[in-house]
N, C-alpha and C positions, 0 to 999 in steps of 0.2 A: 229473448223470445222471438219477437217479430223481426228483429234485425237479420237473422239468418235466412229468412224467407225473402227479404227485400231484393237481393240480386236476381232471384228467379222471377219475381214480378217485373223487374226492370227489363228482363229479356223479352217478355211478352209471351213466350212459349216455353214451358218447363223442359221440353226435349232438347233445347239448345244449350243446356248447362254443360253437357259433355263437349260440345263444340267449343265453348269458351275455354275449357281446360286443355283440350287437344290443340286447337288452332289459334288461341288467343295471342294477341300481340303483347310483348313484355311491357310496353308503355301504356297498356289499357288499364284504366282504373277499375273496370269491372272484373278483369282477371285477378288483380291484386285483392279486390274485395272478396271474391270467392275463395281465393287461396288463403287469405288471412283468417276468414271465418272458419274454414275447414281446419286450419292449423290450431286455432283457438279451441274448437270443439274436441279435437284429438288430444291436445295437451290437458284440457280440463278433465277429460275422461281418465287419462292416465293418472293425473294428480289425485283424483278421487278414488281410483281403484287401488293404487299401491299401498296406501295406509290401511286398507281393508284386508290385505292378504293374511295377516296373523289372525284376525277375527274369523275369516272364512275357514282357516285351518282348524280353529277351535270348534266351529259349527260342524265341520266335517267329522271331527273326532267324536263329537257327542252323538251324532246321528248314525 
């Protein structure tokens, strides 16, 4: 929950998140923190969505 918000709070201003991704140094821990949390959220979403595909097809056919 709160761990995904922590890098934004560390920046001080939320509008700087894009600067971290575009101009961040490869050796910056903040860049790797944002990248790893983003990758984790993306992988978790895919992991939850893929098993639901057959169920969504059944719901589509019923309605």
